[in-house]
Backbone as numpy.savetxt, mean C-alpha at the origin, in Angstrom:
# Nx Ny Nz CAx CAy CAz Cx Cy Cz
4.81 11.61 -9.15 3.75 10.68 -9.41 2.53 11.14 -8.62
2.57 12.23 -7.91 1.46 12.69 -7.17 0.22 12.80 -8.07
-0.95 12.43 -7.55 -2.14 12.48 -8.38 -2.45 11.15 -9.05
-1.53 10.21 -9.13 -1.79 8.91 -9.75 -2.48 8.03 -8.64
-3.43 7.28 -9.16 -4.21 6.42 -8.26 -3.33 5.26 -7.81
-3.35 4.89 -6.54 -2.54 3.76 -6.08 -3.14 2.46 -6.61
-2.29 1.50 -6.91 -2.68 0.21 -7.41 -2.29 -0.87 -6.35
-3.22 -1.61 -5.97 -2.93 -2.69 -4.98 -1.96 -3.66 -5.56
-0.93 -3.98 -4.82 0.09 -4.93 -5.24 1.36 -4.26 -5.79
1.27 -2.99 -6.17 2.41 -2.29 -6.69 3.33 -1.73 -5.60
4.59 -1.64 -5.95 5.61 -1.11 -5.10 5.95 0.33 -5.49
6.18 1.18 -4.53 6.56 2.54 -4.72 7.71 2.91 -3.82
8.49 3.93 -4.26 9.48 4.58 -3.42 8.99 5.96 -3.14
9.01 6.33 -1.89 8.80 7.73 -1.47 10.15 8.38 -1.62
10.37 9.17 -2.67 11.71 9.63 -2.92 12.13 10.75 -2.03
11.15 11.33 -1.21 11.52 12.33 -0.27 12.30 11.72 0.91
11.83 10.58 1.36 12.47 9.97 2.53 13.11 8.59 2.23
13.16 8.25 0.92 13.86 7.03 0.47 13.36 5.77 1.15
12.08 5.55 1.15 11.50 4.40 1.68 10.69 3.60 0.64
10.72 2.30 0.69 9.95 1.45 -0.23 8.74 0.96 0.47
7.62 0.85 -0.27 6.41 0.32 0.30 5.56 -0.29 -0.78
4.62 -1.15 -0.35 3.67 -1.80 -1.26 2.26 -1.37 -0.85
1.39 -1.07 -1.84 0.00 -0.85 -1.52 -0.63 -2.23 -1.35
-1.19 -2.45 -0.18 -1.80 -3.77 0.12 -3.35 -3.72 0.12
-3.96 -2.60 0.26 -5.40 -2.54 0.19 -5.84 -1.13 0.04
-7.09 -0.99 -0.42 -7.77 0.30 -0.45 -9.15 0.10 0.15
-9.60 1.12 0.88 -10.92 1.02 1.45 -11.97 0.99 0.32
-13.15 0.43 0.63 -14.19 0.37 -0.41 -14.51 1.72 -1.04
-14.45 2.77 -0.24 -14.69 4.11 -0.73 -13.46 4.76 -1.38
-12.30 4.02 -1.28 -11.06 4.47 -1.82 -10.54 5.75 -1.12
-10.94 5.97 0.07 -10.51 7.18 0.84 -9.24 6.80 1.60
-9.11 5.58 2.06 -7.95 5.14 2.82 -7.12 4.15 1.98
-5.82 4.26 2.15 -4.91 3.34 1.45 -4.05 2.67 2.49
-4.01 1.34 2.42 -3.14 0.59 3.37 -1.85 0.25 2.64
-0.76 0.56 3.31 0.58 0.23 2.74 1.39 -0.59 3.73
2.32 -1.34 3.20 3.29 -2.09 4.02 4.66 -1.70 3.52
5.44 -1.15 4.47 6.80 -0.73 4.17 7.69 -2.02 3.97
8.81 -1.88 3.28 9.68 -3.01 3.06 10.21 -3.59 4.36
10.15 -2.81 5.44 10.53 -3.30 6.75 9.46 -4.18 7.40
8.31 -4.22 6.78 7.16 -5.03 7.30 6.17 -4.21 8.12
6.49 -2.96 8.36 5.56 -2.08 9.11 4.35 -1.67 8.28
3.16 -1.82 8.85 1.92 -1.42 8.19 1.54 -0.01 8.55
0.83 0.67 7.61 0.49 2.06 7.79 -0.74 2.36 6.94
-1.56 3.26 7.40 -2.70 3.75 6.69 -2.52 5.21 6.32
-2.90 5.62 5.13 -2.91 7.01 4.77 -4.17 7.34 3.97
-4.49 8.60 3.94 -5.70 8.97 3.19 -5.22 9.46 1.78
-6.20 9.61 0.91 -5.93 10.05 -0.47 -5.24 11.43 -0.55
-5.57 12.28 0.40 -4.94 13.63 0.36 -3.45 13.51 0.59
-3.04 12.68 1.58 -1.62 12.49 1.85 -0.92 11.85 0.60
-1.60 10.82 0.06 -1.08 10.12 -1.13 -0.80 11.14 -2.25
-1.69 12.01 -2.47 -1.51 12.97 -3.60 -0.42 13.94 -3.33
0.06 14.14 -2.10 1.14 15.06 -1.79 2.47 14.36 -1.80
2.47 13.04 -1.82 3.81 12.30 -1.76 4.48 12.36 -3.11
5.80 12.33 -3.04 6.67 12.28 -4.23 7.08 10.87 -4.40
6.38 10.17 -5.36 6.58 8.74 -5.49 7.18 8.34 -6.84
7.86 7.20 -6.78 8.37 6.59 -8.03 7.94 5.11 -7.91
7.41 4.59 -9.06 7.05 3.17 -9.09 8.33 2.34 -9.18
8.45 1.31 -8.39 9.66 0.48 -8.41 9.26 -1.01 -8.46
10.24 -1.84 -8.70 10.04 -3.27 -8.64 10.07 -3.78 -7.19
9.48 -4.91 -6.98 9.56 -5.51 -5.65 10.99 -5.70 -5.20
11.32 -5.34 -4.00 12.74 -5.54 -3.52 13.11 -7.04 -3.56
14.30 -7.32 -3.93 14.76 -8.73 -4.05 14.71 -9.47 -2.68
14.83 -8.73 -1.61 14.86 -9.36 -0.30 13.42 -9.51 0.28
12.42 -9.11 -0.39 11.02 -9.19 0.07 10.54 -10.58 -0.17
10.27 -11.30 1.02 9.85 -12.72 0.96 8.45 -12.92 1.34
7.74 -11.90 1.67 6.33 -12.09 2.20 5.42 -12.20 1.00
4.51 -13.20 0.99 3.57 -13.37 -0.10 2.34 -12.41 0.12
2.29 -11.39 -0.69 1.16 -10.44 -0.59 0.39 -10.46 -1.83
-0.94 -10.29 -1.73 -1.80 -10.32 -2.89 -1.44 -9.26 -3.90
-1.59 -9.56 -5.17 -1.30 -8.59 -6.20 -2.58 -8.27 -7.04
-3.72 -8.52 -6.44 -4.95 -8.17 -7.15 -5.10 -6.63 -7.20
-5.88 -6.15 -8.20 -6.03 -4.71 -8.28 -6.99 -4.20 -7.20
-7.82 -5.03 -6.69 -8.73 -4.71 -5.60 -8.49 -5.75 -4.52
-8.69 -5.34 -3.29 -8.49 -6.31 -2.22 -9.76 -6.29 -1.32
-10.35 -7.40 -1.11 -11.46 -7.50 -0.20 -10.87 -7.95 1.17
-10.78 -7.05 2.15 -10.15 -7.35 3.40 -10.73 -8.56 4.12
-12.04 -8.85 3.84 -12.62 -10.00 4.50 -12.04 -11.35 3.96
-11.51 -11.28 2.80 -10.88 -12.50 2.21 -9.44 -12.68 2.65
-8.83 -11.63 3.22 -7.45 -11.64 3.59 -7.29 -11.30 5.11
-7.41 -12.28 6.01 -7.44 -11.95 7.42 -6.20 -11.22 7.93
-5.03 -11.42 7.33 -3.84 -10.71 7.78 -3.99 -9.23 7.55
-4.65 -8.86 6.43 -4.93 -7.42 6.16 -5.95 -6.87 7.08
-7.00 -7.71 7.35 -8.05 -7.26 8.25 -7.48 -6.98 9.67
-6.58 -7.85 10.12 -5.98 -7.66 11.46 -5.08 -6.38 11.46
-4.33 -6.15 10.40 -3.39 -5.07 10.32 -4.10 -3.78 10.14
-5.23 -3.80 9.47 -5.99 -2.60 9.13 -7.45 -2.72 9.46
-7.80 -2.72 10.76 -9.17 -3.00 11.17 -10.23 -2.09 10.54
-9.87 -0.88 10.17 -10.86 0.05 9.59 -11.22 -0.35 8.14
-10.53 -1.33 7.58 -10.77 -1.80 6.18 -11.79 -2.94 6.22
-12.24 -3.36 7.38 -13.16 -4.49 7.54 -14.58 -4.01 7.23
């Protein structure tokens, strides 16, 4: 799936390391991508790293109980939990 644009709200599996994550935000310039692993850990990556990942789109894990926005774009100023987790997206 390398080369596909990340979609906010979608879940992916990094098949290289077998981890699930959700895209929770993209920077206004779309250079940075904010993700949240199924473990709850937040992480930022740039588009270059994204394009090198071996990804598979998956459904939301059944054990995932956190309410996360599923909009295609995310304005971090409207979602304070994302602004706190990813200060560079403010």
